[in-house]
N, CA, C and O atoms as a GROMACS GRO file, in nm:
protein
  336
    1MET      N    1  -0.977  -3.303   0.454
    1MET     CA    2  -1.097  -3.399   0.449
    1MET      C    3  -1.200  -3.329   0.558
    1MET      O    4  -1.155  -3.273   0.659
    2LEU      N    5  -1.315  -3.335   0.536
    2LEU     CA    6  -1.422  -3.286   0.645
    2LEU      C    7  -1.488  -3.381   0.669
    2LEU      O    8  -1.527  -3.455   0.579
    3LYS      N    9  -1.515  -3.402   0.798
    3LYS     CA   10  -1.587  -3.509   0.889
    3LYS      C   11  -1.715  -3.412   0.936
    3LYS      O   12  -1.707  -3.292   0.961
    4LYS      N   13  -1.850  -3.506   0.942
    4LYS     CA   14  -1.933  -3.451   1.008
    4LYS      C   15  -1.952  -3.517   1.128
    4LYS      O   16  -1.953  -3.640   1.138
    5VAL      N   17  -1.970  -3.419   1.245
    5VAL     CA   18  -1.944  -3.441   1.382
    5VAL      C   19  -2.088  -3.420   1.446
    5VAL      O   20  -2.173  -3.377   1.368
    6LYS      N   21  -2.123  -3.441   1.560
    6LYS     CA   22  -2.254  -3.419   1.621
    6LYS      C   23  -2.180  -3.349   1.707
    6LYS      O   24  -2.072  -3.377   1.758
    7ASN      N   25  -2.295  -3.189   1.723
    7ASN     CA   26  -2.285  -3.103   1.850
    7ASN      C   27  -2.296  -3.187   1.994
    7ASN      O   28  -2.396  -3.236   2.047
    8LYS      N   29  -2.185  -3.187   2.028
    8LYS     CA   30  -2.267  -3.273   2.170
    8LYS      C   31  -2.258  -3.162   2.295
    8LYS      O   32  -2.156  -3.097   2.320
    9GLY      N   33  -2.391  -3.152   2.373
    9GLY     CA   34  -2.384  -3.060   2.511
    9GLY      C   35  -2.453  -2.921   2.447
    9GLY      O   36  -2.459  -2.815   2.508
   10ARG      N   37  -2.505  -2.945   2.308
   10ARG     CA   38  -2.572  -2.805   2.243
   10ARG      C   39  -2.680  -2.741   2.291
   10ARG      O   40  -2.782  -2.797   2.331
   11HIS      N   41  -2.660  -2.622   2.288
   11HIS     CA   42  -2.760  -2.525   2.293
   11HIS      C   43  -2.876  -2.556   2.200
   11HIS      O   44  -2.867  -2.604   2.087
   12ARG      N   45  -2.997  -2.520   2.270
   12ARG     CA   46  -3.115  -2.582   2.152
   12ARG      C   47  -3.154  -2.500   2.042
   12ARG      O   48  -3.242  -2.518   1.958
   13ALA      N   49  -3.056  -2.391   2.059
   13ALA     CA   50  -3.088  -2.305   1.916
   13ALA      C   51  -2.976  -2.348   1.832
   13ALA      O   52  -2.997  -2.327   1.712
   14ALA      N   53  -2.846  -2.411   1.864
   14ALA     CA   54  -2.735  -2.435   1.764
   14ALA      C   55  -2.755  -2.591   1.701
   14ALA      O   56  -2.809  -2.693   1.742
   15ASN      N   57  -2.691  -2.557   1.595
   15ASN     CA   58  -2.655  -2.661   1.539
   15ASN      C   59  -2.652  -2.800   1.574
   15ASN      O   60  -2.616  -2.822   1.690
   16GLU      N   61  -2.679  -2.895   1.507
   16GLU     CA   62  -2.728  -3.028   1.553
   16GLU      C   63  -2.587  -3.087   1.508
   16GLU      O   64  -2.549  -3.173   1.588
   17TYR      N   65  -2.506  -3.067   1.412
   17TYR     CA   66  -2.422  -3.102   1.319
   17TYR      C   67  -2.302  -2.975   1.302
   17TYR      O   68  -2.350  -2.862   1.298
   18TYR      N   69  -2.173  -2.986   1.292
   18TYR     CA   70  -2.077  -2.931   1.253
   18TYR      C   71  -1.995  -3.028   1.139
   18TYR      O   72  -1.992  -3.151   1.138
   19TYR      N   73  -1.939  -2.948   1.060
   19TYR     CA   74  -1.856  -3.023   0.990
   19TYR      C   75  -1.695  -2.971   1.017
   19TYR      O   76  -1.657  -2.855   0.999
   20HIS      N   77  -1.606  -3.091   1.066
   20HIS     CA   78  -1.486  -3.040   1.133
   20HIS      C   79  -1.375  -3.066   1.016
   20HIS      O   80  -1.377  -3.158   0.935
   21LEU      N   81  -1.273  -2.958   1.028
   21LEU     CA   82  -1.170  -2.964   0.930
   21LEU      C   83  -1.047  -2.917   1.002
   21LEU      O   84  -1.037  -2.829   1.088
   22ARG      N   85  -0.928  -3.018   0.933
   22ARG     CA   86  -0.792  -2.994   1.006
   22ARG      C   87  -0.711  -2.944   0.926
   22ARG      O   88  -0.680  -3.014   0.830
   23ASP      N   89  -0.666  -2.841   0.936
   23ASP     CA   90  -0.587  -2.802   0.853
   23ASP      C   91  -0.407  -2.774   0.882
   23ASP      O   92  -0.397  -2.664   0.937
   24GLU      N   93  -0.331  -2.810   0.872
   24GLU     CA   94  -0.170  -2.779   0.934
   24GLU      C   95  -0.196  -2.751   1.100
   24GLU      O   96  -0.147  -2.650   1.149
   25GLY      N   97  -0.279  -2.848   1.188
   25GLY     CA   98  -0.277  -2.864   1.323
   25GLY      C   99  -0.424  -2.770   1.356
   25GLY      O  100  -0.498  -2.801   1.449
   26ILE      N  101  -0.440  -2.711   1.311
   26ILE     CA  102  -0.565  -2.637   1.337
   26ILE      C  103  -0.704  -2.667   1.330
   26ILE      O  104  -0.741  -2.663   1.212
   27ASP      N  105  -0.800  -2.696   1.415
   27ASP     CA  106  -0.892  -2.751   1.392
   27ASP      C  107  -1.011  -2.627   1.354
   27ASP      O  108  -1.018  -2.533   1.432
   28TYR      N  109  -1.084  -2.629   1.259
   28TYR     CA  110  -1.215  -2.591   1.243
   28TYR      C  111  -1.317  -2.684   1.262
   28TYR      O  112  -1.311  -2.807   1.270
   29LEU      N  113  -1.478  -2.553   1.272
   29LEU     CA  114  -1.563  -2.620   1.280
   29LEU      C  115  -1.710  -2.535   1.197
   29LEU      O  116  -1.758  -2.428   1.233
   30PHE      N  117  -1.747  -2.603   1.107
   30PHE     CA  118  -1.822  -2.509   0.996
   30PHE      C  119  -1.974  -2.563   1.012
   30PHE      O  120  -2.006  -2.680   1.030
   31SER      N  121  -2.056  -2.459   1.000
   31SER     CA  122  -2.195  -2.485   0.991
   31SER      C  123  -2.242  -2.558   0.836
   31SER      O  124  -2.146  -2.548   0.759
   32ALA      N  125  -2.362  -2.630   0.767
   32ALA     CA  126  -2.407  -2.652   0.699
   32ALA      C  127  -2.392  -2.520   0.589
   32ALA      O  128  -2.314  -2.526   0.495
   33PRO      N  129  -2.482  -2.396   0.616
   33PRO     CA  130  -2.473  -2.280   0.561
   33PRO      C  131  -2.342  -2.214   0.524
   33PRO      O  132  -2.313  -2.173   0.411
   34GLN      N  133  -2.270  -2.208   0.628
   34GLN     CA  134  -2.133  -2.179   0.566
   34GLN      C  135  -2.048  -2.255   0.487
   34GLN      O  136  -1.959  -2.198   0.423
   35LEU      N  137  -2.064  -2.400   0.480
   35LEU     CA  138  -2.011  -2.433   0.383
   35LEU      C  139  -2.065  -2.411   0.264
   35LEU      O  140  -1.992  -2.396   0.166
   36GLU      N  141  -2.212  -2.406   0.254
   36GLU     CA  142  -2.247  -2.372   0.156
   36GLU      C  143  -2.231  -2.229   0.084
   36GLU      O  144  -2.242  -2.220  -0.038
   37ALA      N  145  -2.206  -2.120   0.164
   37ALA     CA  146  -2.130  -2.034   0.129
   37ALA      C  147  -2.014  -2.035   0.071
   37ALA      O  148  -1.989  -1.988  -0.040
   38ALA      N  149  -1.937  -2.092   0.147
   38ALA     CA  150  -1.814  -2.125   0.069
   38ALA      C  151  -1.803  -2.185  -0.082
   38ALA      O  152  -1.736  -2.153  -0.180
   39TYR      N  153  -1.879  -2.267  -0.060
   39TYR     CA  154  -1.907  -2.354  -0.207
   39TYR      C  155  -1.944  -2.276  -0.335
   39TYR      O  156  -1.897  -2.299  -0.446
   40GLN      N  157  -2.054  -2.158  -0.298
   40GLN     CA  158  -2.087  -2.097  -0.381
   40GLN      C  159  -2.002  -1.929  -0.426
   40GLN      O  160  -2.039  -1.838  -0.501
   41ARG      N  161  -1.827  -1.954  -0.304
   41ARG     CA  162  -1.797  -1.863  -0.341
   41ARG      C  163  -1.694  -1.898  -0.423
   41ARG      O  164  -1.651  -1.832  -0.518
   42ALA      N  165  -1.656  -2.007  -0.382
   42ALA     CA  166  -1.564  -2.072  -0.507
   42ALA      C  167  -1.620  -2.114  -0.622
   42ALA      O  168  -1.540  -2.127  -0.715
   43LEU      N  169  -1.739  -2.141  -0.646
   43LEU     CA  170  -1.778  -2.180  -0.773
   43LEU      C  171  -1.788  -1.985  -0.856
   43LEU      O  172  -1.806  -1.969  -0.976
   44GLY      N  173  -1.777  -1.910  -0.793
   44GLY     CA  174  -1.791  -1.761  -0.843
   44GLY      C  175  -1.657  -1.743  -0.882
   44GLY      O  176  -1.634  -1.674  -0.981
   45ASN      N  177  -1.558  -1.798  -0.814
   45ASN     CA  178  -1.392  -1.716  -0.813
   45ASN      C  179  -1.307  -1.860  -0.838
   45ASN      O  180  -1.217  -1.898  -0.764
   46PRO      N  181  -1.357  -1.938  -0.963
   46PRO     CA  182  -1.289  -2.023  -1.022
   46PRO      C  183  -1.128  -1.987  -1.043
   46PRO      O  184  -1.041  -2.066  -1.006
   47GLU      N  185  -1.108  -1.905  -1.083
   47GLU     CA  186  -0.968  -1.844  -1.097
   47GLU      C  187  -0.850  -1.844  -1.007
   47GLU      O  188  -0.732  -1.852  -1.039
   48ASP      N  189  -0.923  -1.831  -0.847
   48ASP     CA  190  -0.830  -1.848  -0.713
   48ASP      C  191  -0.810  -1.973  -0.671
   48ASP      O  192  -0.730  -1.994  -0.579
   49LEU      N  193  -0.880  -2.077  -0.732
   49LEU     CA  194  -0.879  -2.196  -0.690
   49LEU      C  195  -0.713  -2.301  -0.748
   49LEU      O  196  -0.706  -2.331  -0.867
   50ASP      N  197  -0.641  -2.328  -0.690
   50ASP     CA  198  -0.555  -2.431  -0.720
   50ASP      C  199  -0.561  -2.576  -0.718
   50ASP      O  200  -0.564  -2.648  -0.618
   51TRP      N  201  -0.561  -2.605  -0.817
   51TRP     CA  202  -0.634  -2.753  -0.825
   51TRP      C  203  -0.444  -2.848  -0.882
   51TRP      O  204  -0.446  -2.966  -0.915
   52GLY      N  205  -0.342  -2.785  -0.881
   52GLY     CA  206  -0.216  -2.847  -0.884
   52GLY      C  207  -0.201  -2.955  -0.754
   52GLY      O  208  -0.193  -3.077  -0.764
   53GLU      N  209  -0.200  -2.883  -0.644
   53GLU     CA  210  -0.161  -2.982  -0.533
   53GLU      C  211  -0.300  -3.082  -0.504
   53GLU      O  212  -0.276  -3.177  -0.429
   54PHE      N  213  -0.386  -3.075  -0.534
   54PHE     CA  214  -0.516  -3.155  -0.530
   54PHE      C  215  -0.511  -3.267  -0.638
   54PHE      O  216  -0.576  -3.368  -0.609
   55GLN      N  217  -0.441  -3.268  -0.768
   55GLN     CA  218  -0.442  -3.333  -0.824
   55GLN      C  219  -0.293  -3.434  -0.828
   55GLN      O  220  -0.286  -3.537  -0.895
   56GLU      N  221  -0.198  -3.391  -0.756
   56GLU     CA  222  -0.038  -3.444  -0.737
   56GLU      C  223  -0.123  -3.553  -0.617
   56GLU      O  224  -0.090  -3.671  -0.606
   57ASP      N  225  -0.214  -3.501  -0.548
   57ASP     CA  226  -0.249  -3.586  -0.422
   57ASP      C  227  -0.361  -3.668  -0.467
   57ASP      O  228  -0.401  -3.746  -0.381
   58PHE      N  229  -0.401  -3.670  -0.541
   58PHE     CA  230  -0.511  -3.768  -0.613
   58PHE      C  231  -0.435  -3.869  -0.684
   58PHE      O  232  -0.454  -3.989  -0.661
   59TRP      N  233  -0.332  -3.817  -0.788
   59TRP     CA  234  -0.273  -3.977  -0.851
   59TRP      C  235  -0.186  -4.036  -0.752
   59TRP      O  236  -0.160  -4.156  -0.758
   60LEU      N  237  -0.126  -3.942  -0.639
   60LEU     CA  238  -0.054  -4.059  -0.554
   60LEU      C  239  -0.109  -4.152  -0.490
   60LEU      O  240  -0.063  -4.264  -0.466
   61GLY      N  241  -0.261  -4.086  -0.448
   61GLY     CA  242  -0.329  -4.181  -0.371
   61GLY      C  243  -0.344  -4.323  -0.485
   61GLY      O  244  -0.301  -4.437  -0.466
   62ILE      N  245  -0.428  -4.266  -0.618
   62ILE     CA  246  -0.480  -4.417  -0.677
   62ILE      C  247  -0.348  -4.485  -0.704
   62ILE      O  248  -0.372  -4.596  -0.752
   63PHE      N  249  -0.216  -4.463  -0.693
   63PHE     CA  250  -0.110  -4.511  -0.717
   63PHE      C  251  -0.076  -4.630  -0.607
   63PHE      O  252  -0.051  -4.750  -0.622
   64TYR      N  253  -0.088  -4.541  -0.482
   64TYR     CA  254  -0.022  -4.636  -0.377
   64TYR      C  255  -0.153  -4.732  -0.315
   64TYR      O  256  -0.142  -4.823  -0.233
   65GLY      N  257  -0.288  -4.679  -0.384
   65GLY     CA  258  -0.366  -4.775  -0.358
   65GLY      C  259  -0.348  -4.898  -0.453
   65GLY      O  260  -0.333  -5.012  -0.408
   66THR      N  261  -0.350  -4.866  -0.601
   66THR     CA  262  -0.322  -4.954  -0.665
   66THR      C  263  -0.171  -5.108  -0.623
   66THR      O  264  -0.162  -5.231  -0.631
   67VAL      N  265  -0.099  -5.011  -0.587
   67VAL     CA  266   0.068  -5.108  -0.517
   67VAL      C  267   0.027  -5.186  -0.428
   67VAL      O  268   0.046  -5.308  -0.429
   68LEU      N  269  -0.073  -5.082  -0.288
   68LEU     CA  270  -0.082  -5.190  -0.175
   68LEU      C  271  -0.162  -5.245  -0.149
   68LEU      O  272  -0.167  -5.298  -0.038
   69GLY      N  273  -0.312  -5.263  -0.283
   69GLY     CA  274  -0.400  -5.331  -0.319
   69GLY      C  275  -0.361  -5.497  -0.420
   69GLY      O  276  -0.411  -5.610  -0.425
   70SER      N  277  -0.264  -5.436  -0.476
   70SER     CA  278  -0.217  -5.560  -0.512
   70SER      C  279  -0.125  -5.658  -0.455
   70SER      O  280  -0.125  -5.779  -0.482
   71LEU      N  281  -0.053  -5.602  -0.382
   71LEU     CA  282   0.027  -5.656  -0.250
   71LEU      C  283  -0.080  -5.758  -0.185
   71LEU      O  284  -0.094  -5.879  -0.195
   72LEU      N  285  -0.150  -5.660  -0.115
   72LEU     CA  286  -0.267  -5.746  -0.028
   72LEU      C  287  -0.309  -5.859  -0.118
   72LEU      O  288  -0.310  -5.964  -0.054
   73CYS      N  289  -0.334  -5.870  -0.209
   73CYS     CA  290  -0.413  -5.948  -0.279
   73CYS      C  291  -0.306  -6.066  -0.301
   73CYS      O  292  -0.345  -6.183  -0.303
   74GLY      N  293  -0.176  -6.033  -0.316
   74GLY     CA  294  -0.099  -6.168  -0.345
   74GLY      C  295  -0.048  -6.212  -0.249
   74GLY      O  296   0.003  -6.324  -0.254
   75VAL      N  297  -0.047  -6.131  -0.129
   75VAL     CA  298  -0.068  -6.175   0.039
   75VAL      C  299  -0.146  -6.305   0.078
   75VAL      O  300  -0.107  -6.414   0.120
   76VAL      N  301  -0.286  -6.250   0.047
   76VAL     CA  302  -0.393  -6.340   0.080
   76VAL      C  303  -0.389  -6.462   0.012
   76VAL      O  304  -0.390  -6.576   0.058
   77TYR      N  305  -0.383  -6.402  -0.156
   77TYR     CA  306  -0.388  -6.570  -0.189
   77TYR      C  307  -0.235  -6.675  -0.148
   77TYR      O  308  -0.225  -6.798  -0.137
   78GLY      N  309  -0.160  -6.597  -0.137
   78GLY     CA  310  -0.048  -6.713  -0.070
   78GLY      C  311  -0.097  -6.732   0.064
   78GLY      O  312  -0.016  -6.812   0.110
   79VAL      N  313  -0.142  -6.717   0.114
   79VAL     CA  314  -0.183  -6.753   0.284
   79VAL      C  315  -0.287  -6.855   0.234
   79VAL      O  316  -0.290  -6.961   0.297
   80TYR      N  317  -0.360  -6.843   0.146
   80TYR     CA  318  -0.501  -6.890   0.108
   80TYR      C  319  -0.426  -7.050   0.075
   80TYR      O  320  -0.453  -7.152   0.137
   81ILE      N  321  -0.308  -7.038  -0.058
   81ILE     CA  322  -0.254  -7.164  -0.076
   81ILE      C  323  -0.182  -7.277   0.016
   81ILE      O  324  -0.176  -7.400   0.013
   82TRP      N  325  -0.119  -7.155   0.112
   82TRP     CA  326  -0.044  -7.196   0.222
   82TRP      C  327  -0.093  -7.291   0.327
   82TRP      O  328  -0.043  -7.391   0.379
   83ILE      N  329  -0.235  -7.212   0.346
   83ILE     CA  330  -0.332  -7.315   0.432
   83ILE      C  331  -0.414  -7.407   0.371
   83ILE      O  332  -0.457  -7.506   0.432
   84GLY      N  333  -0.433  -7.389   0.286
   84GLY     CA  334  -0.530  -7.477   0.188
   84GLY      C  335  -0.476  -7.616   0.119
   84GLY      O  336  -0.550  -7.681   0.045
   0.00000   0.00000   0.00000
């Protein structure tokens, strides 16, 4: 996941913000033009993109969000009944 970070103590010609990416314990900083170039490269080469892992992570996130959200609602309702 990308996170926008402020360039602290920057040189006046440097970018004000960078985009931070951590992948397998390695940190990367990208400027906005570098991200745009990567986006255009991905659009031009869709056959090189592997969506399988992303789709699995997406559905796993939906599953956990639904289960944990339901449990949290039950706990909050139980506390409300117990207090109320």
